[in-house]
C-alpha positions as CSV (number, residue, x, y, z in Angstrom):
1,M,6.8,-0.2,-3.2
2,D,4.9,2.8,-2.1
3,W,6.5,6.2,-2.1
4,L,4.6,9.0,-0.4
5,D,4.5,12.7,-1.5
6,R,7.5,14.5,-0.1
7,V,8.9,18.0,0.2
8,V,12.6,18.5,-0.5
9,T,14.2,21.6,1.0
10,K,17.2,23.0,-0.9
11,K,19.6,25.9,-0.1
12,V,20.3,27.9,-3.3
13,K,22.6,30.8,-3.7
14,V,20.9,33.7,-5.5
15,K,22.3,37.0,-6.6
16,K,20.2,39.9,-5.2
17,V,20.7,43.6,-4.8
18,V,21.0,44.4,-1.1
19,E,21.6,48.0,0.0
20,G,22.6,49.0,-3.5
21,E,25.1,46.2,-4.0
22,E,24.7,42.9,-5.8
23,K,25.4,40.1,-3.4
24,E,25.0,36.3,-3.3
25,V,22.3,35.4,-0.8
26,E,21.5,31.9,0.4
27,E,17.7,31.1,0.1
28,T,15.8,28.1,1.0
29,Q,13.5,26.6,-1.7
30,Q,11.0,23.8,-1.2
31,E,10.2,21.4,-4.0
32,K,7.2,19.1,-3.8
33,I,7.8,15.7,-5.3
34,P,4.6,13.7,-5.9
35,G,4.4,10.1,-4.6
36,Y,4.2,7.1,-6.8
37,L,3.9,3.3,-6.7
38,E,6.7,1.1,-8.0
39,A,6.9,-2.6,-9.1
40,V,10.4,-4.1,-9.0
41,Y,11.3,-7.3,-10.9
42,H,14.5,-9.3,-10.2
43,L,15.1,-11.6,-13.1
44,Y,17.6,-14.5,-13.1
45,S,18.5,-16.9,-15.9
46,I,19.2,-20.4,-14.6
47,E,19.9,-21.6,-18.2
48,H,22.4,-18.8,-19.0
49,K,23.6,-18.5,-15.3
50,H,23.4,-14.8,-15.1
51,G,21.4,-12.2,-13.3
52,P,19.8,-10.4,-11.7
53,I,18.3,-8.1,-14.2
54,I,16.3,-5.5,-12.3
55,I,13.3,-3.8,-13.9
56,R,11.7,-1.0,-12.0
57,M,8.4,0.4,-13.3
58,R,6.7,3.4,-11.7
59,T,3.2,4.8,-11.8
60,N,2.6,8.4,-12.5
61,D,0.9,8.9,-9.1
62,R,-0.6,7.1,-6.1
63,G,-4.2,7.5,-7.1
64,E,-6.9,4.9,-7.6
65,G,-6.7,2.8,-10.7
66,V,-3.0,3.2,-11.4
67,R,-1.8,1.1,-14.3
68,L,1.4,-0.6,-15.4
69,P,2.0,-3.0,-18.3
70,S,2.1,-6.7,-17.4
71,L,5.2,-8.7,-17.9
72,T,3.2,-12.0,-17.8
73,P,3.1,-12.3,-21.6
74,I,6.9,-12.4,-21.6
75,W,7.6,-14.1,-18.3
76,R,4.6,-16.4,-17.3
77,S,6.1,-16.8,-13.8
78,A,5.3,-13.1,-13.1
79,E,1.6,-13.9,-12.9
80,F,1.3,-14.6,-9.1
81,Q,3.6,-11.8,-8.2
82,E,1.5,-9.3,-10.2
83,R,-1.7,-10.6,-8.6
84,E,-0.1,-10.1,-5.2
85,I,0.9,-6.5,-6.1
86,F,-2.6,-5.8,-7.4
87,D,-4.1,-7.3,-4.2
88,L,-1.9,-5.4,-1.7
89,Y,-1.1,-2.1,-3.6
90,G,-3.9,-1.8,-6.1
91,I,-1.8,-1.5,-9.3
92,Q,-3.8,-2.7,-12.3
93,F,-1.6,-4.7,-14.7
94,E,-2.7,-4.2,-18.4
95,G,-2.5,-7.4,-20.3
96,H,-2.6,-9.7,-17.3
97,P,-4.5,-12.9,-18.0
98,D,-6.2,-13.4,-14.6
99,L,-6.0,-10.2,-12.4
100,R,-7.9,-10.9,-9.2
101,R,-7.3,-10.9,-5.5
102,I,-5.0,-13.7,-4.3
103,L,-4.4,-13.0,-0.5
104,M,-7.3,-10.8,0.7
105,W,-11.0,-11.8,0.4
106,D,-13.1,-10.5,-2.4
107,E,-15.1,-8.1,-0.3
108,F,-12.0,-6.4,1.0
109,K,-12.1,-2.8,-0.3
110,D,-8.6,-1.3,0.4
111,Y,-5.0,-2.1,-0.3
112,P,-3.3,-3.0,3.0
113,M,0.4,-2.5,2.0
114,R,0.0,1.1,1.0
115,K,1.5,3.6,3.5
116,D,-1.7,5.6,3.8
117,Y,-3.8,2.5,4.7
118,R,-5.8,2.9,7.9
119,E,-6.5,-0.3,9.8
120,P,-10.3,-0.6,10.6
121,D,-11.5,-0.6,14.2
122,D,-13.4,-3.8,13.6
123,Y,-13.0,-6.4,11.0
124,E,-16.4,-6.9,9.6
125,Y,-15.4,-10.1,7.7
126,E,-12.9,-11.5,10.2
127,P,-14.4,-14.7,11.5
128,T,-12.6,-14.7,14.9
129,P,-11.4,-11.3,16.2
130,H,-8.9,-11.6,19.0
131,D,-6.7,-9.5,21.3
132,D,-6.6,-5.8,20.5
133,V,-8.9,-6.3,17.4
134,L,-11.5,-7.7,19.8
135,E,-11.1,-4.7,22.2
136,R,-11.6,-2.2,19.3
137,A,-14.6,-4.1,18.0
138,K,-16.3,-4.0,21.4
139,Q,-16.4,-0.2,21.1
140,H,-18.9,-0.5,18.2
141,Y,-21.4,-2.8,20.0
142,A,-23.7,-2.4,23.0
143,P,-22.4,-4.1,26.2
144,R,-23.8,-7.5,27.0
145,P,-26.6,-7.6,29.6
146,Q,-25.8,-8.5,33.3
147,L,-26.0,-12.1,34.2
148,D,-29.3,-13.0,35.9
149,G,-28.8,-16.7,36.6
150,A,-30.8,-18.0,33.6
151,E,-27.5,-19.0,32.0
152,N,-27.1,-21.7,34.6
153,I,-30.4,-23.5,33.7
154,T,-29.7,-26.6,31.6
155,A,-32.2,-29.0,30.1
156,Q,-32.8,-32.1,32.1
157,P,-32.8,-35.5,30.3
């Protein structure tokens, strides 16, 4: 999960001297809470018939190269989910045996599930742009020349 930076506004009662008297005055304070990325695991035991055990791990910030420890050495089945988190959010899992992209192509540079992700105007690597993607892509290329009739000439057998 992706949690953006946020500002929390609190009303606090503070004692101040006003016109020579000490009074309680209500002030507004703003506290900036930095954003972070979070990986959440829901673990069930079929053998012991209990669960879920929920494990939440948070990064320190949302910067590039954020790291979390991998749970793959303990739960081998976490491998594909951690690869998906790496691919879509950019969290590096330390100790993961095969951390590489699983959904996006290798040349893709960003992390599309982050809330600050900006969709490109044209998909350089998308093989068949369509609909609104095609319209935005047309803005980056020169218009096609007018038809002059040469397109109707076909080779005769």
